[in-house]
N, C-alpha and C positions, 0 to 999 in steps of 0.2 A: 504494500500500500504506500502511496506517496505521502510525503509529509503534510501536504495540503489536505489529503483525504483524512489523515489522522486528526488534524486540527478540526475539521468539520465534525467528525464524530465526537470529539471532546466538547465542542460547543453544543451539539445536539444533546449530549448527556447532561450538561449543565442546565440547559433549558428544561429538560425533562424533570430533573430534580427540583426545579423551581415551580413545577406545576403547570407548565405551558401546555395547553391542550393540543395545539397544533404540533408541538414537538412530539407528543405521544403518538399521534397518527403517523408522523414521519418515521419515528423510531420503530414502530411496529412494521412498517413497510420495509425498512432496512433489514430487520431481522427475518421477516418472511422471505425476502429474496435471497438470504444467505450470503456466503462469501466472506471476504476478509473484513469488510466494513461491519458486517453483523457480528463477527467474532470480536472485533475491536470495541464495538459498542457494549456488548455484554460484559467484556472484561472491565471497561470503564465504569460500569454500574454495579459490578459484583458486590460491592460493600453495601448496596441498598436493597439487596434481595432478602427475603425471609420474614418480612414484617406483615405482609398481607395474609389473610386466610383464604384458601382456595377450595371451592366446592365443585366437584364434578358431577354432571348429570348425564346418565347414559341409559340406554334401553332400546328396544326394537322400534322400527318405524310404526307410526300409528298410536304410540303410547301417549302422545300429547306433551312431549317434553317442552317445546317452545311455549305453549300456552300456559303450562304450569310455571315455567320460569318467569313469565310475564306477571303472573299472579303473585309469586313470591317477591319479585322486585317491588311490586306495589306495597306489600306488607313492610318491607325494610324501609322504603321511602316514607311511609307513614310515620316512622320513627326518626326520620331525618338522616338516615344512614346512606352514604354514597355506595353505589354498586357498579362494578365493571363487569362486562360480559364478553367472553370470547366464544362465538358460536361457529362451530366447524360445520360448514354446509357441504352438500354433495358438489362435485365438480360439474361445471356447465360443459356440455359436449360441444358448444359453439365457441365460447370465449376462453374456456379453460379456467375461469375464475369461479367464485362461489355463486351458487344459485340465489342466495340472499333470502331464502324463504324464512329462516329464523328471524332475521332482522326485521322483516315485514311484519311478522306476528308480534314483535315487541315494539312496533312503531309508536305506540302511545307514549313511550318514554323518550322519544327522540328529541323533544324540546326541553327536557329536564337536564339541567347542568349537573345534577347529582347522579346521572346515569351515563355510562359510556358503553357503547355496544360496537363491537368489531366482528364482522363476519369474515371468515377465511375459508378458502377452498381446501378440501382434503387432498387434492392433487393426486389421487390414487393411493395415498398412504394408508396402510392397514392399521388397525388398532383403534379406529374411531376418531383419531385426531389428525392433524397434519404434521409434517416433519418439524416445523418451527413452533408448534404450539407451546412446548415447554418454555422456550426462550421468550415467546410473546407474553406468556403469563408473568414471567419474571420482569419484563419491561413494564407491564401494568403495575406490578408490585413496586418497582422503583419509582414510578410516577406518583405514588402515594395513595393508590386506591386500596382501602383496607379490606374490602371483600370482593373477591373475584369469582365469578361463576363461569364454568366451562361446560358447554353443551357439545357432546360428541355428535358425529354425523348420523348415527342411527342405522347401523348396518347389521346388527346382530351380535353373536357371541364372541366375535373377534375384538370387541371394544373394551379390552382390559387395560389398555395403555393408560387410561385416565388415572388409574391407581398410582402410577409413577409420578404424577404431577400434583394431584389433589390431596389436600389434607383429609377430605371426607368425600366418599363416593356414594352417590344416590342412584339407585337403580329403579327406573320407572317402567311399570308394566300397565296393561289395561285389560279389562275383561274382554273375552271373545277372541283373544289372539291365538288360541288353540295350539297348533304345533310350534308356533314361534315362542310361546311361553315355555314349552318343553325344551326348545333349543337353547335358551339362555341359561338353563340351570347348570350346564357344565362350563360356561364361560363367564359372562359378566355377573351372574349371580354370586360367583365365588368372591368377587372383590367388593361387593356392596356393603357399606356400613349402615345404610338405611334402604329398605325396600318399600316402594310406594306403589299402591294401586290407584292410578288416576281414573277419572270417570267413575268414581266410587259410588255415585248415586244410581248406577245401573243395577238391575236385579241380580246379575251374576257376579257382581264385584266381590261379595263375601266369599264365594267359592274360589275365586282367583286368589284372594288373600290367604285362604286356607291352603291352597296349593303351594304358595310361596313359603308359608310357614313350614310345611312338610318338607320342602326342598332344602331348608336350612340344615337338615340332618345330613345332607350329602356333602356339606362343605368339608374340605380336608383340614386336618389339624384340629386344634382346639376351637370350639365354637365360640365366636365372639358375641358380644352383646349387640344383637341386630334386631331392630324393630320393624314391623310390617304395619304401615299406615295406609288408611283409605282416605283419599281426597277427591275433590271435584274442582278442577281448575276453572271450569266455566261458571259454577255456582258459588265458588269460594269456600265450600264446605271442607273443613279439615286443613286448609292452607295455612292458617295462622298457627295451628298446632305443629305442622310440619316445619314452619319457620322457627318456632321455639325449640323444636327438637334439634334442628341444625345448629342453632345458636348455642344450645347447651353442650352439644358434643364438641363444637369448636372451642368453647370456653374451657371445657374439661381437658382438652389436649394442650392448651396453653402454649408455653414456649417450646415444648417438645415438638410441636407441629413444624415449626420453622427449622429446627435441627434435623428432623426426619426428612424434610424436603431437601435440605442441603446434602444429606446422605444419598438420596435418590438422584439428585443432580450429578453428584460425583460418579455414581454408578452408571448413569447414562453416558457421561463423557468417556468412561473406561470402555463401555460396550461399543461406542462409536469408534474409539481409537482401535480397538481390536478388529472391528469390521473393516476399517480403512486399511490396516496392515494386511489383513487376509485378502482383500480385494487387489491390492497392489502386488502381492506375491503371486496370486493365482492368475493375474492378467498375462503373465509371461509363460504360463505352463498349460498346455492343452489338457482338457478335461480327462481324456483317456489316459494321459500320463499320470495325472493325480490319482486316478482310480487304481492304477497298478502299483503305486508307491507303497512301501511299508512305512510304518510310523517313524522309524528311525531315519529313513530317507527324507521324509518331510521335515523332520527336525533339522537335518543337515541343510536343506534348502533354505529354511527360515534363518538359520544361523549365518549362512553365506550371504543372504540378502541383507540382513542387519549389519553385517560387517562391511558391506559395500557402501553404506550410507555415510556421508560426511558428518562430522561432529556438529550437533545443533541443527540438523536438517529439519525443516518444517514441511508439513503437507501443503 
C-alpha cells in the first residue's frame, strides 16, 4: 500500500472513532471489498473492538427473521437505545450485490438516527454470512454502536458461522415448515442460545415449540440453558419478553463476551492463514500428485516451500 493510501485509512479510522456516520459507511465498504486497505483499517481500529454486544439471528427462509428484527428494534428504540444492523441478503443474479429485501422490511427505521442498517450480499459465501461480515461487525463496534444485530441470509442448516461472531445466537423457526424444521436440528439448532417460534399466534405454533424442545436433547455435549419462546412479530405478542431475555443473557455474559469474541477473532485469523498457506502450496502441485503422496512426502513439500520464503514475507 502507498503511503498516501495508509494516510487515508488512518484519517478514515479517526473519523470513525469520532462518530462520523459517513465514515462508517465508507469504512464498511472498504472492509467489504477486502484487500490491503481493509487489513490496514482493521489493524488501525483493533484497540476499539470488543465493546459492543452482538446478537445473531438465523433460521430457515420463511421464518420471518427480518420482520421480527424490525419489531425488536422498535422495542430497544422505545428505551432510547441505539441499534446497528448488518443484514446479509441473498446475492442478486443481475448486479451481484445484495437483494436488499431485509433493509426494505426494516425501512420504518430509516429516518431514525439511532438506527443504522447495512445490507450486504452473501456473494456465494457459505455459512449464512458473507466473507467480510466478521470485520464489518467489528467496524460497527469501533464506531460506537453498543448493540449490533446480524441477520444471516437464511439458507438452512449451513448457517452456523454466526456463532463465531455473535455473543448470542437466536434461532428463529415458524410453524408449518415441516421438513425444513427437521433439517435445522443437526445444524443451526446446535448453536442456538435462544430458540424462537415466530408467528406464534398460529394454531400449530405450540406443536412446533414442543418439537424444538424435544430436539434440544440431540445437542452434543452438555446441554446449555436454552429457552424456547413463542412470539408474533406482526402482532407484537411475546416480542418484549424476547427482548428482555436477550438483554438478560447479554448482561449475564458481561465482559466475558468481549474476551470470547477476541478469542474467536484470533481463531478465524489462524484458520484463514492456514487456508492461504494450503492454497499457495497446492497451487503448484497437480491434484493427482497430492493424492498419491504419503504424509511424510507432504511434510517435506511444506517444509521446502516454507524454507523458500524470504524472511518477513507477507501475503
